[in-house]
C-alpha positions as CSV (number, residue, x, y, z in Angstrom):
1,M,-60.1,167.3,-71.4
2,K,-58.9,164.4,-69.1
3,R,-56.4,163.4,-71.8
4,F,-55.0,167.0,-71.9
5,I,-54.7,167.0,-68.1
6,Y,-52.9,163.7,-68.1
7,I,-50.4,165.0,-70.8
8,L,-49.9,168.2,-68.8
9,V,-49.2,166.3,-65.6
10,F,-46.8,164.0,-67.4
11,V,-44.9,166.9,-68.9
12,L,-44.7,168.6,-65.5
13,M,-43.5,165.4,-63.8
14,A,-40.9,164.9,-66.5
15,Q,-39.6,168.5,-66.1
16,L,-39.4,168.0,-62.4
17,G,-37.5,164.8,-62.8
18,Y,-35.0,166.6,-65.1
19,A,-34.6,169.3,-62.6
20,V,-34.0,166.9,-59.7
21,D,-31.5,164.9,-61.8
22,R,-29.7,168.1,-62.8
23,D,-29.5,169.2,-59.1
24,S,-28.1,165.7,-58.2
25,L,-25.4,166.0,-60.9
26,W,-24.5,169.5,-59.6
27,V,-24.1,168.2,-56.1
28,R,-22.1,165.2,-57.3
29,A,-19.8,167.4,-59.3
30,N,-19.2,169.8,-56.4
31,D,-18.5,166.9,-54.0
32,A,-16.0,165.5,-56.5
33,Y,-14.3,168.8,-56.8
34,S,-14.1,169.3,-53.0
35,L,-12.5,165.8,-52.8
36,G,-9.8,166.7,-55.4
37,E,-11.4,164.5,-58.1
38,Y,-11.2,167.2,-60.7
39,S,-11.5,165.0,-63.8
40,K,-14.6,163.5,-62.4
41,A,-16.0,166.8,-61.5
42,L,-15.3,168.2,-65.0
43,D,-17.0,165.2,-66.6
44,I,-20.1,165.7,-64.5
45,Y,-20.2,169.4,-65.2
46,G,-19.8,168.6,-68.9
47,H,-23.0,166.5,-68.8
48,I,-24.9,169.4,-67.4
49,E,-23.5,171.6,-70.1
50,K,-24.4,169.2,-72.9
51,D,-28.0,169.2,-71.6
52,G,-28.1,172.9,-72.3
53,Y,-28.2,174.2,-68.7
54,V,-25.3,176.6,-69.0
55,S,-24.6,179.4,-66.6
56,A,-21.8,181.7,-65.5
57,R,-21.5,179.6,-62.3
58,L,-21.2,176.3,-64.3
59,W,-18.5,177.6,-66.6
60,Y,-16.7,179.2,-63.7
61,N,-16.6,175.8,-61.9
62,M,-15.5,174.1,-65.1
63,G,-12.7,176.7,-65.5
64,N,-11.6,176.0,-61.9
65,A,-11.5,172.2,-62.6
66,C,-9.5,172.7,-65.8
67,Y,-7.0,174.9,-64.0
68,K,-6.5,172.3,-61.3
69,L,-5.9,169.8,-64.1
70,Q,-3.3,172.2,-65.6
71,E,-5.4,172.5,-68.8
72,D,-4.8,176.2,-69.0
73,G,-6.3,176.8,-72.4
74,K,-9.6,175.2,-71.4
75,A,-9.6,177.0,-68.1
76,I,-9.3,180.4,-69.9
77,L,-12.0,179.3,-72.4
78,Y,-14.5,178.6,-69.6
79,Y,-13.6,181.7,-67.6
80,E,-14.1,183.8,-70.8
81,R,-17.5,182.1,-71.4
82,A,-18.5,182.8,-67.8
83,L,-17.6,186.5,-68.2
84,K,-19.7,186.7,-71.3
85,L,-22.8,185.8,-69.1
86,D,-21.7,187.7,-66.0
87,P,-19.1,190.4,-66.9
88,S,-19.3,191.9,-63.3
89,N,-18.2,188.6,-61.6
90,A,-15.1,189.5,-59.6
91,D,-14.2,185.9,-58.9
92,V,-14.2,185.0,-62.6
93,K,-12.1,188.1,-63.4
94,H,-9.6,187.2,-60.7
95,N,-9.2,183.6,-61.7
96,L,-8.9,184.5,-65.4
97,E,-6.1,186.9,-64.6
98,I,-4.2,184.2,-62.7
99,A,-4.7,181.7,-65.6
100,R,-3.4,184.3,-68.1
101,L,-0.2,184.6,-66.2
102,K,0.7,181.1,-67.5
103,I,0.3,182.0,-71.1
104,L,3.5,182.2,-73.2
105,D,2.2,184.8,-75.6
106,K,2.3,188.3,-74.0
107,I,0.4,190.5,-76.5
108,E,0.0,194.2,-76.1
109,S,-3.5,195.4,-77.0
110,V,-4.0,198.4,-79.2
111,P,-5.2,201.3,-77.0
112,E,-8.9,202.2,-77.2
113,F,-10.4,205.7,-77.2
114,I,-10.8,206.5,-73.5
115,L,-14.6,207.1,-73.8
116,V,-15.0,203.6,-75.4
117,T,-13.1,202.0,-72.5
118,W,-15.1,203.9,-69.9
119,L,-18.4,202.9,-71.5
120,K,-17.3,199.2,-71.6
121,E,-16.3,199.3,-68.0
122,L,-19.7,200.9,-67.1
123,R,-21.5,198.3,-69.2
124,N,-19.7,195.4,-67.6
125,T,-20.7,196.5,-64.0
126,M,-23.9,194.4,-64.4
127,S,-25.2,191.5,-66.5
128,S,-27.6,191.8,-69.4
129,D,-30.6,190.8,-67.3
130,R,-29.7,193.2,-64.5
131,W,-29.4,196.1,-67.0
132,A,-32.8,195.1,-68.4
133,W,-34.5,195.2,-65.0
134,T,-32.7,198.5,-64.2
135,G,-34.2,199.9,-67.4
136,V,-37.7,198.8,-66.4
137,I,-37.3,200.5,-63.0
138,L,-36.0,203.7,-64.6
139,L,-38.9,203.6,-67.1
140,L,-41.3,203.5,-64.1
141,F,-39.6,206.5,-62.6
142,T,-39.8,208.3,-66.0
143,A,-43.6,207.7,-66.0
144,L,-44.0,209.0,-62.5
145,S,-42.0,212.1,-63.4
146,V,-44.2,212.7,-66.4
147,L,-47.3,212.4,-64.2
148,A,-45.7,214.8,-61.7
149,F,-45.1,217.2,-64.6
150,R,-48.7,216.9,-65.8
151,F,-50.4,217.4,-62.5
152,A,-47.9,219.5,-60.5
153,P,-49.8,222.7,-59.2
154,R,-46.8,225.0,-59.6
155,R,-44.6,225.9,-62.5
156,A,-41.4,225.4,-60.6
157,Q,-42.5,221.9,-59.6
158,R,-43.3,221.1,-63.3
159,K,-39.8,222.3,-64.3
160,V,-38.2,220.0,-61.8
161,A,-40.4,217.1,-62.9
162,F,-39.6,217.7,-66.5
163,V,-35.8,217.7,-65.8
164,F,-36.1,214.4,-63.9
165,A,-38.3,212.9,-66.6
166,C,-35.7,213.7,-69.2
167,L,-32.9,212.3,-67.0
168,F,-34.7,209.1,-66.2
169,L,-35.6,208.6,-69.9
170,L,-31.9,209.0,-70.9
171,L,-30.8,206.5,-68.2
172,T,-33.6,204.1,-69.3
173,I,-32.4,204.2,-72.9
174,A,-28.8,203.7,-71.8
175,S,-29.7,200.7,-69.6
176,F,-31.6,199.0,-72.4
177,L,-28.8,199.6,-74.8
178,F,-26.3,198.1,-72.4
179,S,-28.6,195.1,-71.9
180,I,-29.0,194.6,-75.7
181,N,-25.2,195.0,-76.3
182,L,-24.3,192.4,-73.7
183,K,-27.0,190.0,-75.0
184,N,-25.5,190.4,-78.5
185,N,-22.0,189.7,-77.1
186,V,-23.2,186.4,-75.7
187,R,-24.7,185.3,-79.0
188,R,-21.6,186.3,-81.0
189,A,-19.0,183.7,-81.7
190,D,-16.2,186.0,-83.1
191,S,-13.5,185.3,-80.5
192,A,-11.8,182.1,-79.5
193,I,-9.1,180.5,-77.4
194,V,-6.1,178.5,-78.7
195,L,-6.3,175.0,-77.2
196,V,-3.3,173.3,-78.8
197,P,0.3,173.7,-77.4
198,V,1.5,175.4,-80.6
199,S,-0.3,176.7,-83.7
200,N,1.3,178.2,-86.8
201,V,-0.4,181.3,-88.1
202,K,0.1,181.4,-91.9
203,S,-0.1,184.0,-94.7
204,A,-2.7,182.1,-96.7
205,P,-5.5,179.6,-95.9
206,N,-3.5,176.5,-96.8
207,S,-0.6,174.4,-95.5
208,T,1.8,175.8,-98.1
209,G,1.4,179.4,-96.9
210,G,4.3,181.0,-95.2
211,N,4.5,181.1,-91.4
212,L,3.9,184.6,-90.0
213,F,4.1,183.8,-86.3
214,I,3.3,181.2,-83.7
215,L,0.6,181.1,-81.1
216,H,0.5,179.0,-77.9
217,E,-2.2,177.5,-75.8
218,G,-4.5,180.0,-74.0
219,T,-4.1,182.9,-76.4
220,K,-7.2,184.8,-77.3
221,V,-7.9,185.6,-81.0
222,N,-10.7,187.3,-82.9
223,I,-12.2,185.4,-85.8
224,I,-12.6,187.5,-89.0
225,E,-13.7,184.9,-91.5
226,N,-13.7,181.2,-92.2
227,V,-12.5,179.4,-95.4
228,G,-12.9,175.7,-95.2
229,Q,-10.8,174.3,-92.4
230,W,-9.0,177.6,-92.0
231,S,-9.9,180.8,-90.2
232,R,-8.4,184.3,-90.5
233,V,-7.8,185.6,-87.0
234,E,-6.6,188.9,-85.5
235,L,-4.7,189.5,-82.3
236,S,-5.3,192.3,-79.9
237,D,-2.2,194.1,-81.2
238,G,-3.6,194.1,-84.8
239,R,-1.6,191.2,-86.3
240,Q,-3.6,188.9,-88.7
241,G,-3.1,185.6,-90.3
242,W,-4.7,182.2,-91.0
243,M,-4.8,179.2,-88.7
244,L,-6.5,175.9,-88.6
245,S,-10.0,176.1,-87.1
246,K,-9.4,172.9,-85.1
247,D,-6.6,174.6,-83.1
248,F,-9.1,176.8,-81.2
249,E,-12.5,176.8,-79.7
250,T,-14.9,179.7,-79.8
251,I,-15.9,181.5,-76.6
């Protein structure tokens, strides 16, 4: 029993030490950024990222540091990663739009069905965790409405309770679906940002394939499939081709 307690105390102390060290790194990185030492700040943020403590705030700060260093491709990459975790973050959206202004490739997206666009905009008003908690709260209201329907003394009151129970149930399902969809988006690695100044997109997954078009740093692509060192990608306007996987990094 004593040995178990010693091991537990040791593990807790180790975790506390890691947390303190992580907080120290965070403070050092922020101080370096405020002093204009952007390379140093980015390096320290990178250490935190390598330890697995990623967050929208971390990637947002890394994006800012890259933008200050004029590494526009990486800035867009980190902003996109931050938006994956927190799609409602207005600061990330604003800085991403500014960074995109420096991209050479101006690609028109294929229009979506208006209902799909509206649902995505609604989904992105909150993060996955917030949608999940919203679903839990709505589920509680659903249960209360069911109880009111069961024990209401009057028929009119039971009708109102039934309507509210159905409404809260639908909203609960929608909230959990939004939460699951956003969580799946975070886990997917089917989009990427070009990080080289120029990348040739070819008609076949080899160096002898004909050049279809050229992409520049900062352009976003969707990954369809991988064959060896090549990836078939698709642009937002529907164009497809093969490019070297080393020329981009997944979001």
